[in-house]
C-alpha positions in Angstrom: 0.0 -0.4 0.0 2.1 3.4 -1.3 1.8 6.2 2.0 0.7 9.3 0.6 2.7 12.1 2.4 1.2 15.5 3.7 4.0 17.9 3.9 5.6 16.9 6.9 4.4 13.1 7.3 7.2 10.5 7.1 7.2 7.4 6.3 9.0 4.2 7.4 11.2 1.6 4.8 12.0 -1.3 4.8 14.4 -1.9 2.3 17.8 -0.1 1.5 17.6 -0.1 -2.5 15.4 2.4 -3.7 14.4 4.7 -6.4 12.8 8.1 -6.0 10.9 8.9 -9.2 9.9 13.1 -10.2 7.3 13.9 -12.5 6.9 17.5 -12.8 5.7 18.5 -16.7 8.3 20.9 -16.9 11.9 19.9 -17.6 13.4 20.5 -13.4 17.0 20.1 -12.4 17.2 17.1 -9.9 20.3 16.3 -7.4 20.7 15.0 -3.4 22.2 16.7 -1.2 24.1 14.2 2.0 24.0 15.7 5.1 25.0 15.0 9.0 22.2 14.2 11.9 22.1 17.8 11.9 21.6 18.3 8.5 24.6 19.7 7.0 26.3 20.0 4.2 30.3 19.1 4.8 30.8 20.1 1.4 30.9 20.0 -2.4 31.5 16.7 -2.9 28.0 15.7 -0.5 26.1 16.7 -3.5 24.5 15.3 -6.3 24.0 17.2 -9.2 24.3 17.0 -13.2 27.8 18.0 -13.3 28.8 14.7 -11.0 25.5 12.8 -10.5 26.8 9.7 -9.0 28.3 10.0 -4.9 28.7 6.8 -2.8 25.2 4.7 -2.6 23.6 7.6 -4.7 23.1 8.6 -8.4 20.7 11.3 -10.0 19.9 11.7 -13.5 22.6 14.0 -15.7 20.5 16.5 -16.9 17.1 19.0 -17.1 14.4 16.6 -17.4 10.2 16.2 -16.8 10.9 13.2 -15.7 14.0 11.6 -13.5 14.5 8.6 -11.3 17.3 8.5 -8.6 19.2 5.4 -7.2 19.6 5.5 -4.2 21.5 2.8 -1.7 21.1 3.7 1.6 23.5 0.4 2.5 26.0 1.8 0.9 26.1 4.9 2.4 28.9 5.8 5.0 28.2 6.4 8.9 28.5 10.4 8.9 25.5 10.6 6.6 22.3 11.1 8.6 20.1 13.0 6.2 19.5 12.4 2.1 17.8 15.2 0.6 16.3 15.3 -2.4 16.7 18.1 -4.5 14.8 20.1 -7.3 15.4 23.3 -9.0 13.9 25.0 -12.5 17.0 25.6 -14.7 18.2 29.5 -14.4 18.2 31.5 -17.5 20.8 30.0 -20.3 19.8 26.9 -18.9 17.0 26.8 -22.2 13.5 28.5 -22.3 11.2 27.7 -19.4 9.1 29.1 -16.0 11.0 31.4 -13.7 8.9 29.6 -10.3 7.1 26.4 -9.6 3.8 28.4 -9.3 3.6 29.0 -13.4 3.6 24.6 -14.1 2.0 21.7 -12.5 2.8 21.0 -8.5 6.2 18.7 -8.6 5.1 14.6 -7.2 7.6 12.2 -5.8 7.6 9.3 -5.3 9.3 6.9 -3.6 9.3 2.7 -5.3 11.7 0.0 -4.2 13.0 -1.6 -7.2 10.6 -4.1 -8.1 7.9 -1.0 -9.0 6.2 -0.6 -6.5 5.4 2.5 -3.8 6.3 2.9 -0.8 5.8 6.6 -0.9 4.7 9.7 -3.1 4.2 13.3 -1.9 2.9 15.8 -4.5 4.6 19.8 -3.7 1.8 22.1 -3.1 1.6 25.3 -2.8 4.8 26.7 -3.6 4.7 30.2 -5.5 7.1 32.2 -6.2 9.8 29.4 -5.3 12.5 28.4 -8.3 13.9 25.9 -5.8 13.0 23.4 -3.2 13.8 21.4 -1.2 11.1 17.7 -1.8 11.5 15.2 0.6 14.7 13.5 3.0 15.9 10.2 3.9 17.0 10.0 6.9 18.1 7.8 9.8 16.5 7.5 13.1 17.9 5.1 15.9 19.0 2.2 12.8 16.4 2.9 10.5 15.5 5.4 8.0 12.8 6.8 7.6 11.1 9.3 4.1 9.3 12.4 5.2 7.5 15.3 2.9 9.5 18.5 3.1 8.2 21.3 0.5 10.0 23.6 1.5 10.6 26.5 -1.6 13.2 28.6 -1.8 12.9 31.9 -4.4 16.2 32.5 -4.2 16.9 29.7 -6.3 19.4 26.5 -5.8 22.1 29.0 -4.0 19.8 30.6 -1.3 18.6 26.1 -0.8 22.4 25.8 -1.0 23.0 28.3 2.0 20.0 27.2 4.2 21.5 23.4 4.0 25.1 24.6 5.4 26.9 24.5 2.4 29.5 27.4 2.8 30.5 27.0 -1.2 26.6 27.0 -2.1 26.9 29.9 -4.7 29.6 28.8 -6.5 28.2 25.1 -6.6 25.1 26.5 -7.5 26.9 27.6 -10.5 28.6 24.9 -11.7 25.4 23.2 -11.6 23.2 26.3 -13.7 26.2 25.7 -16.3 26.6 22.2 -16.1 22.6 22.3 -17.3 23.3 25.5 -19.9 26.6 23.3 -21.3 24.4 20.5 -22.0 26.8 18.5 -20.4 24.2 15.5 -20.4 21.0 15.2 -22.5 17.4 15.1 -21.3 17.0 11.1 -22.0 14.6 8.6 -21.3 14.3 7.8 -17.5 16.2 4.5 -16.8 13.7 1.6 -16.7 12.9 0.4 -12.9 15.5 -2.0 -11.4 13.4 -5.3 -9.4 15.0 -6.9 -6.1 18.1 -9.1 -5.8 18.8 -8.4 -9.2 16.0 -9.4 -11.7 14.4 -7.6 -14.0 11.2 -7.5 -15.4 10.5 -5.8 -18.7 7.8 -3.3 -18.6 6.6 -2.4 -22.1 6.3 1.1 -24.5 3.5 3.2 -24.4 4.2 2.9 -28.9 4.7 5.1 -31.0 1.2 5.6 -33.0 0.5 8.0 -35.8 -1.8 11.4 -35.8 -4.3 8.8 -36.7 -4.6 7.4 -33.4 -3.8 9.6 -31.4 -0.6 10.6 -32.1 1.1 9.5 -28.8 5.2 9.1 -28.9 7.3 6.3 -30.5 9.4 6.4 -27.7 9.9 3.4 -24.6 7.9 5.0 -21.6 7.1 2.5 -18.7 4.0 0.8 -18.7 2.3 -2.0 -16.3 3.8 -5.1 -16.4 1.2 -8.2 -17.4 0.2 -10.0 -14.1 2.2 -13.2 -13.5 0.4 -16.4 -14.1 1.5 -20.1 -13.9 3.7 -18.7 -10.4 6.1 -16.8 -12.5 6.5 -13.1 -13.8 4.9 -13.1 -17.6 8.2 -11.8 -19.3 10.1 -12.3 -16.5 14.2 -13.1 -16.5 15.5 -15.8 -17.7 13.7 -18.3 -18.6 10.2 -17.2 -18.6 10.2 -16.0 -14.6 12.6 -17.1 -11.9 14.4 -19.6 -12.4 16.9 -22.1 -10.6 20.3 -20.5 -10.1 22.7 -20.9 -12.6 26.6 -21.9 -12.7 29.0 -20.5 -15.6 28.2 -23.0 -17.4 24.8 -22.6 -17.8 23.7 -25.7 -15.9 21.7 -25.7 -12.6 23.2 -25.5 -10.0 22.3 -28.4 -7.1 24.1 -25.8 -4.5 21.5 -22.8 -5.5 18.0 -25.6 -4.9 19.5 -28.0 -2.3 19.5 -27.2 1.8 15.8 -27.1 2.8 16.0 -24.0 2.3 14.2 -21.1 0.3 15.0 -21.4 -2.7 17.8 -17.8 -3.7 16.5 -16.9 -7.4 18.9 -13.8 -7.4 21.4 -14.0 -10.2 25.3 -15.5 -8.3 27.5 -12.9 -10.4 25.2 -10.0 -10.1 25.9 -7.6 -8.2 23.0 -5.8 -5.6 23.9 -3.5 -3.6 26.5 -2.5 -4.8 25.7 1.3 -7.4 26.5 0.3 -11.0 30.1 2.1 -12.3 30.5 4.7 -13.7 29.5 5.0 -17.7 32.8 4.6 -20.1 34.2 8.3 -20.0 35.3 10.0 -23.7 38.6 10.8 -23.9 39.5 14.5 -23.4 38.4 17.3 -25.8 40.9 19.5 -27.6 40.3 22.8 -26.2 37.2 24.6 -28.4 35.8 21.5 -30.2 33.2 19.6 -28.7 33.8 16.1 -26.5 33.7 13.0 -28.8 31.4 10.8 -28.6 30.9 7.0 -26.5 29.1 4.8 -26.9 27.4 3.6 -23.7 27.8 7.7 -21.5 23.7 7.3 -20.7 22.6 6.3 -17.6 21.4 3.0 -16.2 22.7 -0.3 -14.8 23.9 -2.1 -17.3 25.2 -1.5 -21.0 22.1 -2.4 -22.7 20.8 0.2 -20.8 22.6 3.0 -20.9 22.7 2.4 -24.7 18.9 2.3 -24.5 18.8 5.9 -23.2 21.5 7.3 -25.3 19.4 6.4 -28.2 16.5 8.3 -27.0 18.3 10.8 -25.8 19.6 11.2 -29.6 16.3 11.5 -30.4 15.1 13.6 -28.7 18.2 15.9 -29.3 16.7 15.4 -32.7 13.8 17.0 -32.1 14.9 19.2 -30.2 17.2 21.2 -32.6 15.3 20.3 -36.4 12.4 22.3 -33.8 15.3 25.1 -32.8 15.4 25.8 -36.6 12.0 24.9 -38.0 11.6 28.5 -35.4 13.7 30.2 -37.1 12.6 29.6 -40.2 8.8 30.4 -39.6 9.7 33.4 -37.7 12.3 34.5 -40.4 8.6 34.1 -43.2 6.7 35.7 -40.7 8.9 39.1 -40.0 10.2 39.2 -43.2 6.3 39.5 -44.7 5.4 41.4 -42.1 8.2 43.8 -43.2 7.2 43.2 -47.0 3.7 44.6 -46.0 4.5 47.4 -44.1 6.6 48.8 -47.5 3.6 47.6 -49.9 0.8 49.3 -47.4 2.8 52.4 -47.1 2.2 54.7 -50.8 5.5 56.8 -50.9 7.6 53.2 -50.8 5.8 53.1 -54.1 7.5 55.6 -56.1 11.6 55.6 -57.5 13.2 52.7 -56.1 12.4 52.8 -52.1 9.3 49.7 -52.1 12.7 47.8 -53.7 14.8 48.5 -51.8 12.6 48.2 -49.2 11.7 44.2 -50.7 15.9 42.9 -51.2 16.4 44.2 -47.1 13.3 42.1 -45.8 14.8 39.2 -48.2 18.4 40.1 -47.0 17.4 39.8 -43.6 15.1 37.1 -43.9 18.4 34.8 -45.9 20.5 35.3 -42.9 18.5 34.5 -40.1 18.1 31.4 -41.9 22.3 30.9 -42.5 22.1 31.2 -38.6 19.3 28.6 -37.8 21.2 26.7 -40.5 24.3 26.4 -39.6 23.3 25.7 -35.9 21.5 23.0 -36.9 24.3 21.9 -39.3 26.6 21.5 -36.3 24.4 19.6 -33.5 23.9 17.5 -36.6 27.6 16.9 -37.4 27.1 15.7 -34.0 24.9 14.1 -34.0 26.5 12.0 -36.4 29.3 11.6 -34.5 27.1 10.4 -32.1 25.2 7.6 -34.6 29.0 6.3 -35.7 29.7 5.0 -32.2 26.3 3.8 -31.1 25.3 1.6 -33.9 28.4 -0.4 -33.6 28.0 -1.0 -30.2 23.9 -2.5 -30.3 23.2 -5.2 -28.9 21.6 -8.0 -31.8 17.4 -7.2 -30.3 18.7 -2.9 -31.4 20.6 -3.9 -33.9 19.6 -3.2 -38.0 19.8 -6.5 -39.9 23.1 -5.8 -41.2 25.0 -5.3 -38.4 27.9 -7.9 -37.5 26.3 -8.6 -34.1 23.9 -10.7 -35.6 26.8 -13.2 -37.3 27.7 -13.8 -33.5 24.3 -14.5 -32.5 23.3 -17.1 -29.7 19.6 -17.8 -28.3 19.8 -15.4 -25.1 18.6 -16.1 -21.3 16.7 -13.7 -20.4 14.9 -11.5 -22.5 16.1 -7.4 -23.8 15.0 -4.2 -22.4 13.7 -3.3 -25.8 13.3 -4.6 -30.0 13.9 -2.1 -32.5 11.4 -1.8 -35.0 13.0 0.1 -37.3 14.2 3.5 -37.7 12.8 7.2 -37.6 14.7 10.1 -39.5 13.1 14.3 -40.4 13.0 15.4 -43.7 15.9 17.8 -42.2 18.8 15.3 -41.1 19.1 12.4 -44.3 22.3 11.4 -42.5 21.2 10.3 -39.6 19.0 7.0 -39.1 17.4 7.0 -34.8 16.7 3.1 -34.4 13.2 2.8 -32.4 12.9 1.0 -29.8 10.1 -0.9 -27.7 10.0 -1.9 -24.8 9.4 -5.5 -23.8 6.6 -7.3 -23.2 4.8 -6.3 -25.8 1.6 -4.1 -24.2 0.1 -3.3 -27.3 -0.3 -5.6 -30.8 1.3 -4.0 -34.7 -1.1 -4.0 -37.4 1.3 -3.8 -40.6 0.0 -1.4 -43.1 -0.8 -2.9 -46.3 -3.4 -0.3 -48.2 -0.6 2.1 -49.1 -0.4 2.6 -52.9 3.4 5.0 -52.7 6.1 5.8 -50.3 6.9 8.6 -48.7 9.3 9.6 -51.6 7.2 9.3 -54.4 7.8 5.9 -55.9 4.9 4.3 -56.6 4.0 0.8 -54.9 0.9 -1.2 -56.5 -1.4 -3.9 -54.0 0.7 -6.5 -54.9 3.7 -5.4 -53.7 2.5 -3.6 -51.1 0.6 -7.0 -49.0 4.6 -9.0 -50.2 6.1 -6.1 -49.0 3.8 -5.9 -45.7 3.9 -10.3 -45.1 8.1 -9.8 -45.7 7.9 -7.3 -42.8 5.4 -9.2 -40.6 8.3 -12.4 -41.2 11.0 -10.1 -40.0 9.8 -8.3 -37.1 8.2 -11.7 -35.9 12.1 -13.3 -36.6 13.3 -10.5 -34.3 11.0 -11.2 -31.2 12.0 -15.0 -31.6 15.1 -13.9 -31.5 15.0 -12.0 -28.7 13.1 -14.7 -26.2 14.7 -17.8 -24.3 14.7 -20.6 -25.7 10.7 -21.9 -25.0 9.8 -18.2 -24.4 8.2 -16.9 -27.2 5.2 -18.7 -29.3 4.4 -17.8 -33.0 0.4 -19.2 -34.7 -0.2 -18.1 -38.1 -3.3 -17.4 -39.6 -2.9 -17.3 -43.6 -6.2 -18.3 -44.6 -6.1 -18.0 -49.0 -2.6 -19.8 -48.6 -1.6 -15.9 -49.5 1.4 -15.6 -47.6 3.1 -18.5 -47.9 6.3 -17.5 -49.8 7.1 -14.4 -47.2 6.7 -16.7 -44.7 9.6 -19.3 -46.1 11.7 -18.5 -43.3 9.2 -19.9 -40.9 8.2 -22.6 -41.8 11.1 -23.7 -43.7 13.2 -23.6 -40.4 10.7 -24.6 -37.8 10.1 -22.2 -35.4 5.9 -21.7 -35.5 4.0 -23.5 -33.3 2.4 -25.5 -35.9 1.7 -25.0 -39.9 0.2 -22.0 -40.5 -4.0 -22.6 -40.1 -6.0 -21.6 -43.6 -9.6 -21.6 -44.7 -12.2 -21.0 -42.6 -11.8 -24.3 -40.1 -8.4 -22.8 -39.5 -9.1 -19.3 -38.3 -11.7 -20.4 -36.2 -9.4 -23.9 -34.9 -6.5 -20.7 -34.6 -8.5 -18.1 -32.7 -10.6 -20.6 -30.5 -7.8 -22.1 -28.8 -6.0 -18.6 -28.2 -9.0 -16.9 -26.5 -9.9 -20.2 -24.8 -6.2 -19.9 -22.9 -7.0 -15.7 -22.9 -9.8 -16.9 -20.7 -8.2 -19.5 -17.9 -5.2 -17.1 -17.4 -7.7 -13.9 -16.4 -9.7 -16.3 -14.6 -7.2 -18.1 -12.2 -5.6 -14.5 -11.6 -9.2 -13.0 -11.0 -9.8 -15.3 -8.6 -6.1 -15.7 -6.5 -5.1 -18.8 -8.0 -2.5 -18.6 -10.7 -1.3 -22.0 -8.9 -4.3 -23.5 -10.0 -3.8 -23.7 -13.8 -3.2 -27.0 -15.5 -0.4 -28.5 -14.6 2.1 -28.2 -18.0 -0.1 -25.0 -18.9 2.5 -23.0 -21.6 4.1 -19.5 -20.4 5.5 -18.4 -22.6 4.0 -15.4 -24.6 2.4 -15.9 -27.7 1.8 -14.5 -31.2 -0.8 -14.7 -33.6 0.0 -13.3 -37.5 -3.1 -12.8 -38.9 -2.7 -11.7 -42.9 -5.4 -11.2 -45.7 -7.4 -10.0 -43.1 -11.0 -9.7 -43.8 -11.1 -12.8 -46.4 -11.8 -15.9 -43.9 -13.4 -14.4 -41.4 -16.8 -14.4 -39.9 -18.3 -11.9 -37.4 -17.8 -14.1 -34.2 -13.4 -14.6 -36.1 -14.0 -10.9 -36.0 -15.2 -10.4 -32.6 -12.5 -12.6 -30.9 -9.2 -10.8 -33.2 -11.3 -7.6 -31.3 -11.3 -9.2 -27.5 -7.6 -11.0 -28.3 -6.3 -7.1 -29.3 -8.4 -6.0 -25.9 -7.3 -8.3 -23.7 -4.7 -10.7 -25.4 -1.7 -8.8 -24.5 -2.4 -8.7 -20.5 -1.7 -11.9 -20.4 1.1 -13.0 -23.2 -1.3 -13.0 -26.2 -0.8 -10.2 -28.8 -1.6 -9.8 -32.6 0.1 -8.5 -35.5 -2.3 -7.7 -38.1 -1.2 -7.8 -42.0 -4.6 -6.0 -44.0 -5.5 -2.6 -45.6 -8.2 -1.1 -43.4 -9.9 0.4 -46.1 -10.8 -3.7 -47.1 -12.5 -4.7 -44.2 -14.6 -0.3 -44.2 -17.5 -3.1 -44.9 -17.9 -3.7 -40.8 -18.5 0.1 -40.6 -17.4 1.5 -37.0 -16.4 -2.1 -35.4 -13.8 -1.9 -36.6 -12.2 0.7 -35.1 -11.0 -0.3 -32.0 -9.3 -2.8 -33.5 -6.9 -0.3 -35.6 -6.8 2.4 -32.8 -5.5 -1.0 -30.5 -2.6 -2.0 -32.5 0.6 0.0 -33.4 0.7 0.9 -37.2 3.9 0.2 -39.1 3.9 0.5 -42.0 6.3 -1.9 -45.5 7.6 1.0 -47.0 8.9 4.6 -45.2 6.0 6.9 -44.3 5.9 9.9 -42.0 3.2 8.9 -40.1 4.6 8.4 -36.5 4.6 11.5 -34.5 6.6 12.3 -30.8 5.2 14.7 -28.1 7.4 17.2 -27.5 7.3 19.2 -30.8 4.4 17.1 -32.5 7.4 16.5 -35.7 6.5 14.0 -38.4 9.1 11.2 -38.0 10.1 9.2 -41.1 9.3 5.5 -40.8 11.5 2.8 -42.3 11.1 -0.9 -41.7 13.6 -3.0 -40.5 14.3 -4.9 -43.7 17.3 -8.3 -44.4 18.9 -7.0 -47.2 18.8 -8.5 -50.1 20.6 -12.0 -50.8 20.8 -12.0 -46.4 21.0 -15.3 -45.3 21.4 -13.6 -41.8 16.9 -14.1 -40.9 17.8 -18.1 -41.8 21.4 -18.4 -39.7 19.3 -17.0 -36.4 15.5 -19.2 -37.1 17.5 -21.5 -37.4 19.5 -21.3 -33.8 16.3 -20.6 -32.4 14.8 -23.1 -34.0 17.6 -25.5 -32.7 17.2 -24.1 -29.3 13.2 -24.1 -28.9 13.2 -28.7 -29.4 16.5 -29.0 -27.2 14.3 -26.9 -24.5 10.9 -28.8 -26.1 13.0 -32.3 -24.3 
């Protein structure tokens, strides 16, 4: 049960490793100060801030952002530390546009959670007006135990006044260095790290995927979402083989010592540190004076290299979105000012006589060209940095994040645990054609996928007929399904295919020939009825067990893996009952590990009227050709999506699926 604190209220803490989540609705600077028994800060090395984000047992964000996650390990605190104060501040002028006081924004929300994501206590900081810095809450030691107290003490003088009140002699200098670090962008505004469950095991959380404007305009970003409920006594999509497993030794065989002795089974990974904070990210080499630092793969926040690369990729996405938005804003301003100046020149009759009008028009156009040129120079400067970063990040990506032509796939081995996210393609903007940002979707899936086969032309204007679109759509679906099969542990992901007319046989060859499918593709109305009936029954059974509080009552040998149903040529071969079952699977399936991948043209199902509108809205729409249908939440850019196609003539898909099939057969024995 979460304790919702009010100002001055405290609550005991039963865990030593915690996460402090901050949601402010506007970019804020997050810091943390260590204090003695009297709450005094003894020096600048007692403060973790964007310029110096890590201290013993403490890690804060490296940037100003609307959402933060601070990692705290109370057991790693020295005996001299009796208090950990969480500080929030609005960026000082020069650190970016934004409000100057907390009274002008929504009340910040702070929550203390365990590593499993469960909230221990939360606090909404209300009553702020002219304050630009605030002590949100504090963790304090009392008689050997730790507690959290809601503080909410604001300071109109900003960080300098706050730190002075905390007893820091160098308050003004430290506040200046913090503001300078934010203003210089020493760390970008990136997605917060995912939750870190207790005992080192990480149950992945799904993303709120990006969809097109016709589906609500949700962002193409990975944000934490609800974890599917556990069933069969194991969390769906958890670490290892579908949930907590016996401890494994270096060879991968079960360690008998981990499961004998009569005591409780220790599910922690023997090679994973559970109490120490993560090692610092790799440092960039010293740059020459006046030159930007060289990019380094994995220099974002995170408790693993995978997590850091994930955060770095979406940091690049945000950087590109913002620098492009600044360029477009500058161009719009230049054009608006030129139009206004031309209108003023033409509205004055005196300017129409002689050469005054021509001179005014030339002057307006010259100022417009100057502003646009300056904006383009700034954009190009940022793009050079992003291109350099992409060149070092792309080769370092693990297979789940990498393109099909990345050498990481040639060294592919079936994983022992699911990754944090999956690459569904690339994103780009017209102003930056050289840069492709990986589109990463958090795992396990929270919603199904819709491969739209109804588009007749691509964003580059090239024409594609309906037959080619259906073929490309099915090939794209197979590439997505193959990647999902490849990144899950053996036996933890099952794929079913419904192909009523058999039109997708050629595209499905990589799946059918390697034997990774649960059964041959279902054909005809009878096949559609059988597959949909079995999956619907599965969803009903698991939901009844969960709602009845008896997940252990599922039948012995019940398959707890994630299931994906690929549907081709919809609505051909589907009657009204089958359509309703599809809608049911799209709505209720993801919560219990059953997902849809529709390969369909929406117009072909127009005869059903608005009945199918909820189905399309519940799916993440992707295209088999480049299309600018994705939007971001920061500035509303229309991003061009490029599907993850396998290079022509490459055998990587067949090689990967062959290994997956072999691992699946070994798992089933």
